C-alpha positions as CSV (number, residue, x, y, z in Angstrom):
1,Q,18.8,-15.2,19.6
2,V,15.0,-15.8,18.8
3,D,15.4,-19.6,20.0
4,A,16.8,-18.4,23.5
5,V,14.1,-15.9,23.9
6,M,11.9,-18.4,23.1
7,A,13.0,-20.7,25.5
8,E,13.0,-18.0,28.6
9,L,9.4,-17.7,27.9
10,S,8.2,-21.3,27.7
11,L,7.4,-20.1,24.1
12,S,9.1,-22.8,22.5
13,H,6.1,-25.3,22.1
14,I,3.6,-22.7,20.4
15,A,6.5,-21.4,18.1
16,Y,4.8,-22.6,15.2
17,K,0.9,-21.9,15.8
18,I,-1.0,-18.6,14.9
19,I,-1.2,-15.9,17.6
20,G,-5.1,-15.6,16.3
21,S,-7.1,-12.6,15.8
22,R,-10.8,-11.0,15.8
23,T,-11.4,-13.2,13.2
24,F,-10.5,-16.6,14.3
25,A,-8.6,-17.7,17.8
26,G,-5.2,-19.1,18.5
27,I,-2.5,-19.2,21.3
28,S,-4.5,-17.9,24.8
29,W,-4.2,-14.2,26.2
30,G,-1.1,-15.4,28.5
31,E,0.8,-16.8,25.5
32,R,0.1,-13.5,23.6
33,R,1.7,-11.7,26.4
34,R,4.0,-13.4,26.8
35,V,4.6,-13.2,23.0
36,S,4.6,-9.2,23.1
37,I,7.2,-9.2,25.8
38,A,9.6,-11.8,23.8
39,A,9.1,-9.1,21.3
40,Q,10.7,-6.4,23.4
41,L,13.2,-9.2,25.0
42,L,14.5,-9.3,21.3
43,Q,16.5,-5.9,21.9
44,D,17.8,-7.5,25.1
45,P,16.6,-4.1,27.2
46,K,17.9,-3.3,30.4
47,V,14.9,-1.2,31.5
48,M,11.4,-2.6,30.4
49,L,7.7,-0.6,31.4
50,L,4.2,-2.9,31.2
51,D,1.2,-1.1,31.6
52,E,-0.9,-3.9,32.9
53,P,0.3,-6.9,31.8
54,T,-2.5,-9.1,34.0
55,T,-5.5,-7.5,32.9
56,G,-8.1,-9.5,31.5
57,L,-5.7,-12.6,32.7
58,D,-6.7,-15.7,34.8
59,C,-5.3,-15.8,38.7
60,L,-3.1,-18.8,37.5
61,T,-2.0,-16.7,34.2
62,A,-0.9,-13.4,35.8
63,N,0.9,-15.3,38.4
64,Q,3.1,-17.0,35.9
65,I,3.2,-13.3,34.0
66,V,5.0,-11.9,37.2
67,S,6.8,-15.0,37.9
68,L,8.3,-14.5,34.7
69,L,9.2,-10.6,34.8
70,S,10.4,-11.0,38.2
71,E,13.1,-13.9,37.4
72,L,14.0,-11.2,34.3
73,A,14.1,-8.3,36.6
74,H,16.9,-10.4,39.1
75,K,18.9,-11.2,35.1
76,G,20.3,-7.6,35.5
77,R,17.6,-5.5,34.1
78,I,14.8,-3.8,35.7
79,V,11.4,-3.9,34.7
80,I,8.8,-1.5,35.9
81,I,5.3,-2.6,35.9
82,T,1.5,-0.8,36.7
83,I,-0.1,-3.6,38.3
84,H,-4.4,-3.7,38.9
85,Q,-5.6,-5.9,41.9
86,P,-2.8,-8.3,41.8
87,R,-3.1,-11.5,43.6
88,S,-1.8,-11.7,47.1
89,E,0.8,-14.6,46.5
90,L,2.5,-11.8,44.6
91,F,3.6,-9.1,46.8
92,R,7.0,-11.5,47.7
93,L,7.6,-10.6,44.3
94,F,8.0,-7.4,44.1
95,D,11.4,-5.7,44.9
96,K,9.9,-2.0,45.3
97,I,6.1,-1.2,45.5
98,A,5.0,2.6,45.0
99,L,1.6,4.0,45.5
100,M,0.5,7.1,43.5
101,T,-2.9,9.2,44.3
102,F,-3.9,12.2,42.8
103,G,-0.4,12.6,41.0
104,E,1.5,12.5,44.6
105,M,3.7,9.3,45.5
106,V,2.7,8.0,49.1
107,F,4.8,5.1,49.2
108,C,7.7,3.9,47.6
109,G,10.3,0.9,48.8
110,N,10.2,-3.0,49.1
111,P,7.5,-4.5,50.3
112,M,8.4,-5.3,54.4
113,E,9.0,-1.6,54.8
114,M,5.0,-0.4,53.2
115,I,4.5,-3.1,56.2
116,T,6.5,-1.5,58.8
117,F,5.8,2.0,57.5
118,F,2.0,1.6,57.4
119,S,2.0,-0.4,60.7
120,D,3.7,2.9,62.2
121,C,1.3,4.6,61.0
122,S,-1.7,2.7,62.8
123,Y,-3.0,1.1,59.8
124,S,-2.0,-2.8,60.2
125,C,-3.1,-4.9,57.2
126,P,-5.4,-7.6,58.5
127,E,-4.0,-11.3,58.7
128,Q,-6.8,-12.5,55.9
129,S,-6.9,-9.3,53.5
130,N,-4.6,-8.5,50.5
131,P,-1.7,-6.1,51.6
132,F,-2.1,-5.1,47.5
133,D,-6.2,-4.3,48.2
134,F,-5.9,-2.9,51.5
135,Y,-3.2,-0.5,50.7
136,V,-4.7,0.8,47.7
137,D,-8.2,1.2,49.2
138,L,-6.1,3.0,52.6
139,T,-4.8,5.4,49.5
140,S,-7.2,6.1,47.7
141,V,-9.7,8.9,47.9
142,D,-14.0,8.2,48.0
143,T,-15.5,10.7,45.7
144,R,-19.1,9.1,46.0
145,S,-20.1,12.4,48.7
146,K,-18.1,15.7,49.7
147,E,-18.1,14.0,53.1
148,R,-15.8,10.9,52.1
149,E,-13.8,13.1,50.4
150,L,-12.7,15.5,52.2
151,E,-12.2,12.5,55.1
152,T,-10.2,10.2,52.7
153,Y,-8.2,13.0,51.2
154,S,-7.3,14.2,54.8
155,R,-6.5,10.9,55.5
156,V,-4.0,10.6,52.7
157,Q,-2.4,13.5,53.5
158,V,-1.5,12.6,56.4
159,I,0.1,9.2,54.8
160,L,1.9,11.5,52.6
161,S,3.1,14.0,55.3
162,A,4.7,10.8,57.2
163,Y,6.2,8.9,54.4
164,K,8.1,12.3,53.2
165,N,9.0,12.3,56.8
166,S,10.1,9.2,57.6
167,E,13.5,7.7,56.7
168,I,12.5,5.4,54.1
169,F,11.9,8.7,51.6
170,S,15.0,10.0,52.8
171,K,16.7,6.6,51.0
172,V,15.2,7.6,48.0
173,L,16.3,10.6,47.7
174,A,19.8,10.1,48.7
175,S,20.3,7.3,46.3
176,I,18.5,9.4,43.4
177,E,21.5,12.0,44.5
178,K,24.1,9.3,44.4
179,T,23.0,8.8,41.3
180,K,22.6,12.2,39.8
181,C,26.3,12.7,41.1
182,M,27.7,9.5,39.0
183,K,30.4,10.9,36.2
184,D,30.0,7.5,34.3
185,L,26.3,6.0,34.3
186,P,26.0,2.7,33.1
187,P,25.0,1.9,29.4
188,I,21.5,0.9,28.9
189,P,21.5,-0.5,25.0
190,F,18.2,-0.6,23.5
191,K,20.0,-2.2,20.4
192,N,22.0,-5.5,19.8
193,R,25.4,-4.4,18.5
194,D,25.1,-7.1,16.1
195,S,22.3,-6.4,14.1
196,P,21.1,-8.8,11.5
197,S,21.5,-6.5,7.8
198,A,18.9,-4.3,6.3
199,F,18.4,-7.1,3.7
200,Y,18.3,-10.1,6.3
201,K,15.4,-8.2,8.0
202,S,14.1,-7.8,4.6
203,W,14.1,-11.9,4.0
204,I,12.7,-12.3,7.3
205,L,9.2,-9.8,6.8
206,L,8.9,-11.9,3.6
207,R,9.3,-15.2,5.0
208,R,6.2,-13.9,8.2
209,T,4.2,-12.2,5.4
210,T,4.1,-15.0,3.0
211,R,3.5,-17.3,5.5
212,N,0.7,-15.2,8.1
213,F,-1.1,-14.6,4.4
214,S,-0.6,-18.5,3.7
215,R,-2.7,-19.3,6.0
216,D,-5.8,-17.7,4.3
217,K,-6.8,-20.1,1.6
218,I,-9.5,-18.2,0.8
219,G,-7.7,-14.7,0.3
220,I,-5.2,-16.7,-1.8
221,I,-8.1,-18.0,-3.8
222,M,-9.4,-15.0,-4.7
223,R,-6.0,-12.4,-5.1
224,L,-5.2,-15.4,-8.0
225,L,-8.5,-15.4,-9.8
226,Q,-10.3,-11.9,-9.3
227,N,-9.1,-11.0,-12.7
228,L,-10.4,-14.0,-14.1
229,L,-13.5,-13.1,-12.6
230,F,-13.8,-9.6,-14.2
231,G,-12.4,-11.3,-17.6
232,L,-15.3,-13.7,-17.6
233,F,-17.9,-10.8,-17.1
234,V,-16.4,-9.2,-20.2
235,A,-15.3,-12.2,-22.4
236,F,-19.6,-13.5,-21.8
237,F,-20.4,-10.0,-22.8
238,L,-18.5,-9.5,-26.3
239,L,-18.1,-13.0,-26.4
240,R,-15.8,-13.5,-29.7
241,L,-14.4,-10.6,-32.1
242,K,-14.6,-10.2,-35.4
243,N,-13.4,-8.2,-38.2
244,D,-16.3,-7.1,-39.4
245,L,-16.7,-3.5,-39.5
246,V,-20.5,-3.3,-39.3
247,K,-20.7,-6.1,-36.3
248,G,-18.5,-3.3,-34.7
249,A,-15.6,-4.6,-35.5
250,V,-13.1,-1.5,-34.1
251,Q,-15.5,-0.3,-31.3
252,D,-15.6,-4.4,-29.7
253,R,-11.4,-4.4,-29.6
254,V,-11.2,-0.6,-28.3
255,G,-14.2,-0.9,-25.6
256,L,-11.9,-4.6,-24.6
257,V,-8.9,-2.0,-24.6
258,Y,-10.5,0.1,-22.3
259,Q,-11.6,-2.4,-20.1
260,C,-7.7,-4.2,-20.2
261,V,-6.5,-0.4,-19.2
262,S,-9.0,0.3,-16.7
263,A,-9.4,-2.7,-14.5
264,P,-6.1,-4.2,-13.4
265,P,-5.4,-1.4,-11.7
266,Y,-8.2,-1.4,-9.7
267,T,-8.1,-4.9,-8.3
268,G,-4.1,-3.8,-7.9
269,M,-5.6,-1.1,-5.7
270,L,-8.1,-3.3,-3.7
271,N,-5.2,-5.9,-2.6
272,A,-3.3,-3.3,-1.6
273,V,-5.9,-1.8,0.6
274,A,-6.7,-4.8,2.3
275,L,-4.1,-6.7,3.0
276,F,-1.5,-4.2,4.0
277,P,-2.6,-1.5,6.4
278,P,-2.6,-4.1,9.1
279,L,1.4,-4.8,8.1
280,R,1.7,-1.1,8.4
281,A,0.3,-0.9,11.9
282,I,2.7,-3.9,12.8
283,S,5.4,-2.4,11.4
284,D,4.8,1.0,12.8
285,Q,4.8,-0.7,16.6
286,E,7.8,-3.5,15.8
287,S,10.1,-0.7,14.1
288,K,9.5,2.0,17.0
289,D,10.7,-0.9,18.9
290,G,14.0,-0.9,16.5
291,L,13.4,-4.3,15.0
292,Y,13.1,-2.9,11.2
293,K,12.8,-0.1,9.4
294,K,9.5,0.8,8.0
295,W,10.6,0.3,4.5
296,Q,11.8,-3.0,5.0
297,M,8.5,-4.1,5.6
298,L,6.9,-2.3,2.8
299,L,9.7,-3.8,0.4
300,A,8.8,-7.4,1.9
301,Y,5.2,-6.9,1.1
302,I,6.1,-5.1,-2.6
303,V,8.2,-8.8,-2.9
304,H,5.8,-10.7,-1.8
305,F,2.7,-9.5,-4.3
306,L,4.4,-9.6,-7.4
307,P,4.4,-13.9,-7.7
308,F,0.7,-13.0,-6.9
309,S,0.7,-10.5,-9.9
310,V,2.2,-12.7,-12.0
311,I,-0.1,-15.6,-12.0
312,S,-3.3,-13.9,-11.6
313,V,-2.2,-11.9,-14.3
314,A,-1.5,-14.8,-17.0
315,I,-4.7,-16.7,-16.0
316,F,-6.6,-13.7,-16.8
317,S,-4.7,-12.7,-19.8
318,T,-4.7,-16.3,-21.4
319,F,-8.5,-16.5,-20.8
320,I,-9.3,-13.2,-22.8
321,Y,-6.8,-13.1,-25.5
322,W,-8.2,-16.7,-26.7
323,T,-11.3,-16.5,-25.9
324,A,-12.2,-12.6,-27.2
325,G,-10.4,-13.6,-30.4
326,L,-7.2,-11.0,-29.9
327,H,-4.8,-10.7,-33.0
328,P,-4.0,-14.8,-32.8
329,D,0.1,-14.0,-32.3
330,A,2.1,-15.7,-29.5
331,S,4.6,-12.7,-29.4
332,R,1.7,-10.5,-29.3
333,F,0.3,-12.3,-26.7
334,G,3.4,-11.8,-24.6
335,V,3.2,-7.9,-25.2
336,F,-0.6,-8.1,-23.7
337,F,0.0,-10.2,-20.9
338,A,2.9,-7.9,-19.8
339,V,1.2,-4.3,-20.8
340,V,-1.9,-6.1,-18.1
341,L,0.4,-7.0,-15.6
342,A,2.7,-4.1,-15.4
343,S,-0.9,-2.2,-14.8
344,H,-2.0,-4.3,-12.2
345,I,1.1,-3.7,-10.5
346,I,1.4,0.2,-10.6
347,G,-2.4,-0.2,-9.3
348,E,-0.6,-1.5,-6.0
349,L,2.2,0.2,-6.3
350,L,0.9,3.8,-6.5
351,T,-2.0,2.8,-3.7
352,L,0.9,1.9,-1.1
353,V,2.6,5.3,-2.4
354,I,-0.6,6.8,-0.9
355,L,-0.9,4.0,2.1
356,G,2.5,5.4,3.6
357,V,1.4,9.6,3.4
358,V,-2.7,8.7,4.3
359,Q,-3.4,6.8,7.3
360,N,-7.4,5.9,6.7
361,P,-7.4,2.9,4.3
362,N,-10.9,4.2,2.8
363,I,-9.5,7.7,1.7
364,V,-6.6,6.2,0.3
365,Q,-9.3,4.2,-1.8
366,S,-11.1,6.7,-2.7
367,G,-7.7,8.6,-4.0
368,V,-7.0,6.2,-6.3
369,V,-9.9,4.9,-7.6
370,L,-10.4,8.9,-8.6
371,L,-6.9,9.0,-10.2
372,N,-6.8,6.0,-12.0
373,S,-10.2,7.3,-13.5
374,A,-8.8,10.8,-14.2
375,G,-5.9,8.9,-16.0
376,V,-7.8,6.7,-18.1
377,I,-9.7,9.6,-19.4
378,V,-7.6,12.2,-19.8
379,G,-4.5,9.3,-20.9
380,T,-5.9,6.9,-23.0
381,G,-7.2,8.9,-25.7
382,L,-10.5,6.7,-26.0
383,V,-12.8,9.1,-24.4
384,R,-10.8,11.5,-26.4
385,T,-8.3,11.6,-28.4
386,I,-5.5,13.6,-27.3
387,E,-4.7,15.5,-30.2
388,E,-8.3,17.4,-29.8
389,M,-7.4,17.0,-25.5
390,P,-6.7,21.1,-23.8
391,T,-3.4,21.8,-23.8
392,P,-3.0,21.1,-20.0
393,F,-4.9,18.0,-20.7
394,K,-2.4,16.8,-23.1
395,I,0.3,17.9,-21.1
396,L,-0.7,16.1,-18.1
397,S,-1.9,12.9,-20.4
398,Y,2.2,12.2,-20.6
399,L,2.4,11.6,-16.3
400,T,0.0,8.4,-17.0
401,F,0.9,5.4,-17.6
402,Q,-2.7,4.7,-18.8
403,K,-1.1,6.8,-21.9
404,Y,1.4,3.9,-22.8
405,S,0.0,1.1,-21.9
406,S,-3.3,2.1,-24.1
407,E,-1.2,2.9,-27.2
408,V,1.0,-0.3,-26.6
409,L,-2.2,-2.0,-26.7
410,V,-4.2,-0.7,-29.4
411,V,-0.9,-0.9,-31.8
412,N,0.1,-4.4,-30.3
413,E,-4.1,-5.6,-31.4
414,F,-4.7,-3.0,-34.7
415,H,-1.3,-3.5,-36.4
416,G,-1.5,-5.5,-39.1
417,L,-5.5,-6.3,-39.1
418,N,-7.5,-6.2,-41.9
419,F,-11.3,-5.5,-41.7
420,T,-14.3,-6.5,-44.0
421,C,-17.6,-4.8,-44.4
422,G,-21.0,-6.3,-44.5
423,E,-21.8,-9.2,-47.0
424,A,-18.9,-9.5,-49.4
425,N,-21.2,-7.7,-52.1
426,S,-21.4,-4.5,-50.0
427,S,-19.6,-1.5,-50.8
428,T,-17.7,0.8,-48.1
429,T,-18.5,3.8,-49.6
430,I,-22.1,2.9,-48.8
431,N,-22.2,2.3,-45.1
432,A,-20.9,4.8,-42.8
433,A,-19.3,1.9,-40.4
434,C,-16.9,1.2,-42.9
435,I,-14.4,3.8,-42.4
436,F,-11.4,1.7,-42.3
437,T,-9.7,-1.4,-44.0
438,H,-7.0,-1.6,-42.4
439,G,-6.0,-1.2,-38.5
440,I,-3.0,1.4,-39.2
441,Q,-5.4,3.3,-40.6
442,F,-7.4,3.6,-37.2
443,I,-3.7,3.5,-35.4
444,E,-2.7,7.0,-37.5
445,K,-6.2,8.9,-37.4
446,N,-6.6,8.1,-33.4
447,F,-2.9,7.5,-31.8
448,P,-1.1,9.6,-34.1
449,G,2.4,8.4,-34.3
450,A,2.6,5.1,-31.7
451,L,3.3,2.8,-34.3
452,S,7.0,4.9,-34.3
453,R,6.6,5.4,-30.5
454,F,5.3,1.4,-29.8
455,T,9.1,0.5,-28.0
456,I,9.6,3.1,-25.6
457,D,5.9,3.1,-24.9
458,F,6.2,-0.4,-23.6
459,L,10.2,0.6,-21.6
460,I,8.1,4.1,-20.2
461,L,5.3,2.2,-18.8
462,Y,8.1,-0.3,-17.1
463,A,10.0,2.9,-15.7
464,F,6.9,3.3,-13.5
465,L,7.5,0.2,-11.4
466,P,11.0,1.0,-10.3
467,G,9.7,4.8,-10.0
468,L,6.7,3.9,-8.0
469,A,8.9,1.6,-6.1
470,I,11.2,3.7,-4.9
471,V,8.2,7.2,-4.2
472,A,6.9,4.8,-2.2
473,I,10.0,3.6,0.4
474,L,10.7,7.3,0.2
475,S,7.0,8.7,1.6
476,F,7.2,5.4,4.3
477,K,11.1,6.9,5.2
478,I,9.5,10.6,5.6
479,R,6.0,8.9,7.2
480,E,9.0,7.4,9.7
481,R,10.6,10.8,10.7
482,I,7.1,12.2,11.0
483,I,6.1,9.7,13.5
484,G,9.5,9.4,15.6
485,R,9.6,13.1,16.1
């Protein structure tokens, strides 16, 4: 169907070209107009309404657009257009022309009836004049001065009165009454009967989204390396983790866990705020045209960003884990990667949830930053232990994904870790920093019971992913209904 429509509108030769935007050039303005018309033709509408489709186009391209619309009109469709200063060559292409002024229909009929009517009113169009321009000027009210306004308004009223008393107007009224009395009106389908399935529409949207984003090479590189850039700063700041308590063995690890819990969700949020609003604007228009549902565009975007998230977090995790010197165990590295990946995706999904309700991306960005910051403070237990928090905050911490990610990362790193304290002959009782000899002691003091909750915390963390995806889809369904109303 798409191939047929593109062939009908002479678009096949630009099938794989970029449409373009303000940032980079693409196809011509005339081709863009034909693309927008083609998008409507996919629904095979019986009625098409176009608002000034020739504005901003050169004469040749405008002539091509109107000729194309005329051909469509003669293939069983009703095409209604508003047009501004058309060429005289286009006059013969219209089956009916309507002139309006001050909300009144001054004339409605075919081109020949128009010439005859105004000639009968003693306003014959000069041979070298454009009939469109001449008759529009004739039926317009000049408001530059009070005298001209009264003079031109009186002329319009005379023409209006003549039209309402004409046989042309009587024929229009009779046609309207005849249609109103018909028992079985002709069907006007705005959607094809054999519409593709929801899965297939989502697949097409995924392909289109991936193809469009893949053209931005710099954008792809930044999405893949953004977490690594953050990891480089952290790695150069911490250098290599040590097991000596005097040299910050606990503090450095706690700080690294804090950063790995708080930063990845933020980079996910930045991706969603930068990339999804343009897609949402497109889906608002195309879903209004009946091409698909808004949530299908959302689902396509979610599936699209998952591979980028996996690769980006894998690069970051591999670098920061082995460079900083976290617990040298492959299985623990896998847990670290999985937790950071979940946090990154949750940040992007949470942003999509709010984008489904809030229109302004700047407000969404501020809101997600505040939510992430509040979750880190309340949920991680790294700023203040959860046991020491007031009861309302302690209860609230269970609703934050940071609680579960931080507990898993702390247990993953500190369990089985042994600490030293300064020189070999130093006494742990002398130095106040030497309060732990084993990592399990730190876990039990600051995260009591976290070791026994390790698996449950991990599962709850990953339960946020389908949960937020479902909430995001529901928010876009609600948005669709609100806009529809």
